[in-house]
C-alpha positions in Angstrom: -30.7 38.6 -78.4 -29.1 36.8 -75.5 -28.0 38.8 -72.5 -26.1 38.2 -69.3 -26.3 34.6 -68.1 -28.0 33.5 -71.3 -31.3 35.2 -70.5 -33.4 36.2 -73.4 -33.5 40.0 -73.8 -36.1 42.2 -75.5 -34.9 43.3 -78.9 -35.5 46.9 -79.9 -35.1 48.2 -83.3 -32.4 50.9 -83.0 -34.1 53.1 -85.6 -37.4 52.9 -83.7 -35.6 53.8 -80.5 -34.0 56.8 -82.1 -37.3 58.0 -83.5 -38.9 57.6 -80.1 -36.2 59.7 -78.4 -36.2 62.3 -81.2 -40.0 62.7 -80.6 -39.5 62.9 -76.9 -36.9 65.6 -77.4 -39.3 67.4 -79.7 -41.9 67.4 -76.9 -39.4 69.1 -74.5 -38.4 71.7 -77.2 -42.0 72.4 -78.1 -43.0 73.0 -74.5 -40.0 75.2 -73.9 -40.7 77.2 -77.1 -44.4 77.3 -76.4 -45.3 76.0 -79.9 -48.5 73.9 -79.5 -48.8 72.5 -83.1 -45.3 71.0 -82.8 -46.2 69.6 -79.3 -49.3 67.9 -80.7 -47.3 66.4 -83.6 -44.4 65.2 -81.4 -46.8 63.8 -78.8 -48.5 61.7 -81.5 -45.1 60.6 -82.8 -43.9 59.6 -79.4 -47.0 57.6 -78.7 -46.6 55.9 -82.1 -43.0 55.0 -81.4 -43.9 53.4 -78.0 -43.1 56.1 -75.5 -44.9 55.7 -72.2 -47.1 58.5 -70.7 -44.5 58.7 -67.9 -41.7 59.4 -70.4 -43.8 61.9 -72.2 -44.7 63.7 -69.0 -41.1 63.9 -67.9 -40.2 65.5 -71.2 -43.1 68.0 -70.7 -41.7 68.8 -67.3 -38.2 69.3 -68.7 -39.6 71.7 -71.3 -41.3 73.7 -68.6 -38.1 73.9 -66.6 -36.1 75.0 -69.6 -38.7 77.8 -70.2 -39.0 79.0 -66.6 -35.4 78.9 -65.5 -34.1 81.9 -67.4 -37.1 84.0 -66.3 -36.5 83.1 -62.6 -32.8 84.0 -63.0 -33.6 87.3 -64.6 -36.0 88.1 -61.9 -33.4 87.4 -59.2 -30.8 89.6 -61.0 -33.4 92.5 -61.3 -34.0 92.3 -57.6 -30.3 92.1 -56.9 -29.6 95.2 -59.0 -32.5 97.3 -57.9 -33.4 95.9 -54.6 -37.0 95.9 -55.8 -39.5 93.3 -56.9 -39.8 93.1 -60.7 -43.0 94.7 -61.9 -45.3 92.9 -64.3 -43.4 89.7 -64.7 -46.6 87.8 -65.0 -45.5 84.9 -62.8 -47.6 83.2 -60.1 -44.8 82.9 -57.5 -43.9 85.3 -54.8 -40.5 87.0 -55.3 -38.2 86.8 -52.3 
Protein backbone atom coordinates (compact mmCIF):
# COMPACT_ATOMS: atom_id res chain seq x y z
CA UNK A 1 0.00 0.00 0.00
CA UNK A 2 1.35 3.42 -0.89
CA UNK A 3 0.76 6.34 1.43
CA UNK A 4 1.34 10.09 1.33
CA UNK A 5 4.26 11.10 -0.86
CA UNK A 6 4.57 7.61 -2.31
CA UNK A 7 5.98 6.18 0.93
CA UNK A 8 5.44 2.48 1.49
CA UNK A 9 2.96 1.89 4.32
CA UNK A 10 2.52 -1.15 6.51
CA UNK A 11 -0.49 -3.15 5.44
CA UNK A 12 -2.73 -4.56 8.12
CA UNK A 13 -5.36 -7.15 7.53
CA UNK A 14 -8.64 -5.45 8.52
CA UNK A 15 -10.05 -8.68 9.92
CA UNK A 16 -6.97 -9.15 12.13
CA UNK A 17 -7.19 -5.54 13.30
CA UNK A 18 -10.85 -6.02 14.17
CA UNK A 19 -10.08 -9.22 16.12
CA UNK A 20 -7.32 -7.41 17.99
CA UNK A 21 -9.60 -4.57 19.09
CA UNK A 22 -12.42 -6.95 19.97
CA UNK A 23 -9.97 -8.85 22.19
CA UNK A 24 -8.77 -5.59 23.76
CA UNK A 25 -12.37 -4.54 24.41
CA UNK A 26 -12.93 -7.97 25.94
CA UNK A 27 -10.04 -7.31 28.33
CA UNK A 28 -11.61 -4.06 29.54
CA UNK A 29 -15.02 -5.69 29.93
CA UNK A 30 -13.56 -8.70 31.78
CA UNK A 31 -11.70 -6.49 34.24
CA UNK A 32 -14.78 -4.30 34.78
CA UNK A 33 -16.92 -7.38 35.35
CA UNK A 34 -14.33 -9.14 37.48
CA UNK A 35 -14.49 -12.29 35.37
CA UNK A 36 -11.01 -13.82 35.40
CA UNK A 37 -11.56 -16.73 32.96
CA UNK A 38 -12.64 -14.27 30.26
CA UNK A 39 -9.71 -11.98 31.08
CA UNK A 40 -7.28 -14.85 30.56
CA UNK A 41 -8.93 -15.81 27.27
CA UNK A 42 -9.05 -12.25 25.90
CA UNK A 43 -5.46 -11.61 27.03
CA UNK A 44 -4.28 -14.63 25.03
CA UNK A 45 -6.38 -13.58 22.03
CA UNK A 46 -5.03 -10.01 22.15
CA UNK A 47 -1.45 -11.29 22.24
CA UNK A 48 -2.17 -13.67 19.35
CA UNK A 49 -3.62 -10.79 17.32
CA UNK A 50 -0.54 -8.60 17.85
CA UNK A 51 -1.62 -6.31 20.69
CA UNK A 52 1.27 -4.75 22.59
CA UNK A 53 1.65 -5.00 26.36
CA UNK A 54 1.06 -1.24 26.50
CA UNK A 55 -2.29 -1.60 24.68
CA UNK A 56 -3.29 -4.49 26.93
CA UNK A 57 -2.32 -2.56 30.07
CA UNK A 58 -4.33 0.48 28.94
CA UNK A 59 -7.40 -1.71 28.47
CA UNK A 60 -6.90 -3.20 31.93
CA UNK A 61 -6.69 0.32 33.37
CA UNK A 62 -9.87 1.26 31.51
CA UNK A 63 -11.66 -1.77 32.95
CA UNK A 64 -10.61 -0.81 36.47
CA UNK A 65 -11.83 2.76 35.95
CA UNK A 66 -15.18 1.50 34.67
CA UNK A 67 -15.54 -0.75 37.73
CA UNK A 68 -14.46 1.83 40.32
CA UNK A 69 -16.22 4.98 39.06
CA UNK A 70 -19.80 3.98 40.06
CA UNK A 71 -18.63 2.97 43.55
CA UNK A 72 -16.90 6.29 44.08
CA UNK A 73 -19.93 8.23 42.87
CA UNK A 74 -22.24 6.22 45.15
CA UNK A 75 -19.93 6.88 48.10
CA UNK A 76 -20.03 10.62 47.37
CA UNK A 77 -23.83 10.60 47.20
CA UNK A 78 -24.08 8.65 50.48
CA UNK A 79 -21.88 11.20 52.18
CA UNK A 80 -23.86 14.08 50.65
CA UNK A 81 -27.20 12.63 51.78
CA UNK A 82 -26.17 11.60 55.29
CA UNK A 83 -23.17 13.77 56.00
CA UNK A 84 -21.40 10.59 57.12
CA UNK A 85 -18.66 8.37 55.81
CA UNK A 86 -20.09 5.21 54.21
CA UNK A 87 -19.51 2.18 56.43
CA UNK A 88 -18.02 -1.04 55.14
CA UNK A 89 -17.43 0.09 51.57
CA UNK A 90 -14.28 -2.01 51.41
CA UNK A 91 -12.23 0.54 49.53
CA UNK A 92 -8.67 1.53 50.32
CA UNK A 93 -9.06 5.27 49.88
CA UNK A 94 -9.98 7.86 52.47
CA UNK A 95 -13.41 9.41 52.00
CA UNK A 96 -13.41 13.20 52.03
